[in-house]
N, C-alpha and C positions, 0 to 999 in steps of 0.2 A: 314593432317598437322594441320588444325584448331581444329579438335577433340583432337589431342594430346596436343595442347596448353591449351585447356579447361580442360582437365584431369589433367594436371600439376598444373593449378591454383586451381582446386578443392582439389588436394592433399595438396598443400601448405596451403590453408586456413583451411583445416581440421586439419592439424598438429598444426597450430597456435590456432585453436579453442580448441584443447586438452590442450594446455598450458594455454589458457585463462580460460577454465573451472577449471583447477587445481588451478590457482591463485585466481579466483573468489570464489571457494569453501573454500579456506584457509582464504581469507579476510572476507567472511561472517561468517565463524566459529569463527574467531578471534574477530569480532565485537560482536557476540552473547556472546562469553565467557567473553569479557570485561564487557558487561552489567551485566551478571550473577555474576561475581566476585565482581563488584562494589556494586550490590544490596545485596549480601551476607555479605559484609563488613558494609554496611550502615543500613540495616533493622534489626529489632529485631529477635533474634534467628538465624540469618544468613540464613533466608529462602528467596529464590528468589521470588520477587513479593509480599512480605508480607506487603504491605502498609496498609491493613485493620486494623492491630493491632496498628498502630501508633495513639497516642492521636490526637484529633481534631486540636489542634493548630499546631502540626507538619505537619499534612496533608495540612493545609492551608499555612504554611510557606515554606515548601520544594519546591513546584513548583515556588513560587515567588522568592526564593533565587536562584534557578537554572536559572530563566528568567533574573535576574539581572546580573548574571555572564555571561550568553550567550550574553545579550545585550551589556555589557561592552566589551566583546571580539569582537563582530561583528562590533561595531562602530570603532574599530581600524583596520579593514580590508578594503581594497579597495572595493567599491560597486560591482565591477565585480566578486569578489571572494566570495560574500555572497550567491549567488544563488546555491541551491542544490536540490537534489531529482529528481523525475521523471519529474516534470514540467521543471526543468533545462535541463534534458536530451532531452525532446521533443523539447524544444526551440532551442538547439544547433544542434541536429541531424536531425530533420525533417524540421525545418523552416529556421534556419540560414545556414544549410548545412556546419557546421563547426565541427571540432573535439572537444571532451569534454576536457576541461582543467583539469589537474590533481590536481592543487592547490585546486579547489573547492571540490574535493573528500576528500582531507585531512580535510578540514573544515567540510565536511559531517560526517566523521568518529567521530571526537571529539565533534562536535556540536550535532550530533544525540545521541551519548553516554550520554552526559550531560542532554539533554532534556528528554530522557527515564528514566535515573536513578533518576532524580529529580522529576519524577512522572507526567510528562506531558502526555496528552492523544494522543500519537502518537505511531507508531510501528517501528520495526527494519527492516522490509522488504523493504520499500521504500528506506531508506539509503543503504541497501544491494544491491539493483538493481543499484543504482547510482555508488556504489563502484566497482561492477563487470564490468559495462559498461565503466567507466573511466579508469580502469585498462587495459581493452581490447583496448581502444583508444590509450593509451600510447604505448602498444605493436605495434599497427598499425602504429603509427608515427615512431617508431624505425625501423620498417621493410619497411618503405616507400611504403605502400600499396596505391592502388587507393582509391578514395573517397567512392566508392561502397563497396570495400572490408573492409575498415575501419568501415563503418556503420554496415556491416554484423557481423564483429567481436565484435563490441560494443553490438549489439543485442544478440550475443551468450553469452557474459559476463552477460547480464541481465537475460537471460534464466537460466544460471548456478546458479545465485544468488537465483532466485525464487525456483528452484529445490532443492537447498541446504537448503533453509529456511523451506520449507514445506515437504520435502521428496516426491516431486511430479514432476518427470522429464518430463512427457508429458505435464502437465499443464504449466511448465516453457516455453516449446517450443511454445505452443498455445498463451500464454500471450504476448510474444514479437511480434507474428504475428498480434494480434489484437490491441495492444496498440502502438507498434512502427511501425506498418504498413509495416512489411517486406513482400515483394511480394513472393507468394508461387511459388517457382521453386526448383527443386531438388538440384541444385548447391547452393541455398540459405539455404535450410532446413537442409541438411546433416551436415554442421559445427555447426549449432545451436543445433541439436540433440546431437552431440558429446560433446559439451560443457556442455549441460544439464545433460547428463549421468555422466560425470566426476565430476561435482559439486555435484550430488547426492551421488556418491561414497564417496567423501570426507566427506560429512555430515554423512553418515551412519557409516563410520569408527570412527567418534567421538561420535555420539549420538545414534547409533544403527539403527535398521530397523524400529522402530516405527515412525508414522507420527507425525506432530506437536501437534495433539490433541489425547487424549485417547477416540477414537470414539467407542461407544458401538455397539452391533449388532442391525442394523436398518432394518425396513421393514414397508411398508404401509399395514395396516390391512385389508382394504377393498376399493374397487373402489368407494364406496359411500362417501369416504373422499375427492375425487377429487374436489368437489365444494368448500370445505373449503380451499383447497390448492390454488385454483384460487383467492378466497377472500384475502388470505394472500399475494399472489403475487401483487394484486391491492394495498394493504396497503403498501407493501414494495416499490412499484413504487412511491407512494406519498411521503413517508419518504425519499427515495433516492433523489428525486427532491428537497425536502425541504433542505436537507443537502447540495446539490450542490449550491442551491441559497444562502443559508446562508454563505457558504464558499466564494462565489464570492462577495457578498455584503460586507463582512468583508474585503476582499482584496481591494475593491473599496475605502472603507472609510479609510483604514490604509496604503495605498500604499506609501504615502510620509512621513509617520511617521518615527521617529528615531527607529532603531531596539530595543533600550532599552524600549521605551514606548510600542511598539507593543508586545514585548515578555512578559513584565510585565502584560499587559492586559490579555494575555492568561494564565499566572500564577495565577492571581487573580481569573479568572473565574474557572479554573480547581481546585484550592485550595478550593474555596467556594462550588462548586458542590460536591467535595469529602467529604464534611461534611455529606452528605446524601448518596452518592454512592462512597465509597472509591475504589471500584473495577475498576473505570475508570482510575486509576493512573497506569502509566507504560504500559507494553505490554498487561497485563490482560488475557493471554491465560489460566491461571488457572481458571478464571471466566467461560470461555467457557466450560471447563470440568465439572464444577458444574452445569451449565445450562443443559448439556446433561443428568444429573442424577436427574433433577427436584429438586435441592436443594434450589431454590428460589420460593417465592410466586409471585402472579401476581403484587402486589403493588411494591415489590422490583425490579422486572424485568422492570416495567414501569419507575420507577425512574432511573434505570441503563440506559435504552434506551435513555431517554430524556437527561440525564446528559452527556452520551457519545457522543450523536449527537451534542449537543451544544459545549462541550469542544473541540471536534475534529474539528468541522467546524471553530471555532474561531482560533484554533492553525494552521490549514491549511491556513486560510485567512491571518494571520499575517506572514506567511512564516517561521514558526518554523521548524528547521531542523529534521523533522521526517516524517513518511509515513502514508498512509491512508488505506492500505490493511487490516491490523490487526483490526483497529477500525471498518471498514465496516463489517468484519466477526462477531465481537462482537455485533454490533447493530442488524445484521440479526439474530444472535443466540438468542438475547433477544426477538425479535419479534416472532420468532418461539417458544420460550419457553412460551410466553404469549398465543399464539394460541393453543399450546398443552394443557395447563392447562384449557383453556376455553372449548376446544373440549372434554376433559375428563369429565368435569363437566356437560356439557349441550348438547352434541351431542350424540344421542343414538346409532349411527352406528360406533362409535370409537372403533377400534381394534388394533391400532398401538402400536409401541414400544417406550420406553422412549428415548428422544433425537432425534427422527425422524424429527419433525417439526423444531427443532433448527438447525439441519444440513442443511436441504434444505433452511431454512431462511438465513443462513450464506452465502451460495453460491449465492442466489438470490440478496441479498443486495450488495455483492461484484460485481456481474455482472452489476447491475443498476448504481452503483457509478462509476465504472471504465470503463464501456462499453466494457466488455469482457465476453460475455455470454458463448462462447464455452470453454474458459479457466476455467470459473467457473464450468461448467458441468464436464469437464475432472478432475478438482481438486476433485469434489464430488466423482467421480468414484475411483480415486486413494486413497483418504483419507479413504473411507469406504470399498473398495474392494468388493462392493456389486452392481451388475448390476441391481437388482430389484428396487433400489432407483432412477435409472436414469429417468424413466417415470415421476414420480411426480416432480423430479428435473427439468426436461425440462419444465413442465407445469408452475411451479412457476417462473422460470427464464424468460421464454418468456412473461408471463403476466406482471411481474415487468418491463421488458424491454419496452414493448409496452406502458404501462402507463407512464413511465418516459419520453419516447420520445414524447408522446402526450403533456406532460406538459412543457418540457423545450427544446425539440429538441434533435438533435444528438450531445450532448456534455457530456463529462465525467467531473468528478471533476478536472482532470488535464487540459483539454482543456478550461474549464470555467475560471480557474485561469490564464491560458495563455492569454485568450482574454482580461482579465482585464489588464494584464501586457502590452500587445501590445497597448491597448487603451491609457493607461497612458503615455507610452513612446512616442506615436504619439502626444498626447496633449503637452507634455513637449517640444518636438522638434518644434512644431508650435509656442509655446510661446517664445522659444529661437530665432527663426528666426524673429518673430515680434519685439522682443526687440533689435535685432542687425541684420538688413538686410544685413550688409556687410559680414555676414557668408555665404550668399547664393553664391555658386560658379558656374560660368558658365559651361555648359556642354562642354566637350572637343570634 
């Protein structure tokens, strides 16, 4: 009798996961299409992501104008409705143990759209995950599910969003296990897999079979390159730690600022840095494809890396409505591109292929920033379709993970920002009680 009840619950949650995967795939695709249509209308030649051809004054003014509009809109929202993204998801789902409010998802859709189109250094994947999870939470509330089932359905929505965004269904499943801490049990994983598969199918119907990047044929030329890969992993560990620290420091300093001031700061910094590295503006995945083919020199890659790191860390710290996954991939790709150019010039044992170091650098940086090493490795496998790249990928990911943990502990960019939020909320509550002791209610 008990087994029959469990099977019925699994069937019910699996059917709901199918619906959630369908809705998440449609939402993420709609969000992406909205960005692309807006960019084709706004940018010269109707070319998506073509911020590089804008004159310098427009590159400077565009993110500031977007920040002013965003700040003006945010200040007219109740403070509870301003929180968006994966940090918002973790706060509600893991710590508050509450359902995701759908109003915040609406803010995320239009706020993320405006932030990306106006050239801020954020991505569409973080907003997509929030949209998928909030949509699933809405379905869970309508169906009167248990708290555990609703959490599971929201995780399934997040997995479907990642899978649809990158055309990586298995990485989507692993991502929510690592980031949302879904306990590995068959009854938990099956609905998440179903949603991820459905989300991928929707994406492929619209965008075809190709992954998010035009990945060239990759291979490691010689095992003698492994020491270079280890050194690159160490460097990525240091840079990821610096990125997380800068994001948290910005959040500490700007937590009680008005949204208008905080967003304009991000716009000023992004617009200024875009004078030297216009590739940091918007989603920037076209830049990754150029890095794969060695279209940049060392100096250009270094400027891109530093500009992207600073602009994204500031944007994340001031709680701009955009994500971190894409920027982490671009930063890692730039580190890999620099490494590859140096190895080609100075390392006598180099026999690798163009784009190899950029690809493994991307996944290592993503792993170290998000604390998702297994999801990064699975994404590497799905994006390249090349099992031979897994060994060097494992080496660089593990090295970056160890170095980052030694420097800042077991915190991701998301949890670092959440710690700042909890600290500030606690301080504010203490000040309120000190100012008005009558607010202290006796325990019942």
